[in-house]
N, C-alpha and C positions, 0 to 999 in steps of 0.2 A: 504494500500500500504506500509506503514511504517513497519508493522509487517512482510510482505513478505521480505522486504529488510533486516531486522534484522535476520530473519531465514536464508536467503541466506548467510549473513556475518558469522553467527555462523557455518553454514555448512562448509564453506570454511575454517574457523579457525580450526574446528575439523579435516578436511582432512589434513591440514598442520601439525597439532599436531600429527596425526596418522602416517604420513609419517616420521616425525622426530623421533618418538618413535621407529618405525620399523628399521630405519637406526641405531639408537643407540643400539638397541638390537642385530642387525646383527654384529655390531662392537664388542660388548661384547662377542658374541659367537666366533668370529674370534680370539680375544685375548686369550680367554680361551682355544681354540683348539691349538693355537700356544704355549701356556704355557704348556699344557699337553704333546705335542710332544717334547718340549725341556726338560721337566722333565723326559721323558722316556729315553732320552739319557744322563741323569745325568748332565745336564747343570745348573739346578737350584736346 
């Protein structure tokens, strides 16, 4: 029973870490896109 609880806890932790990583990557892409568009107009 304890092994199943540990496996469930690890699964939940990995799902949370994956969601956080995907959110971070999406933010990085948004910032990069914004920077490219601003650079296109000579702002940076």
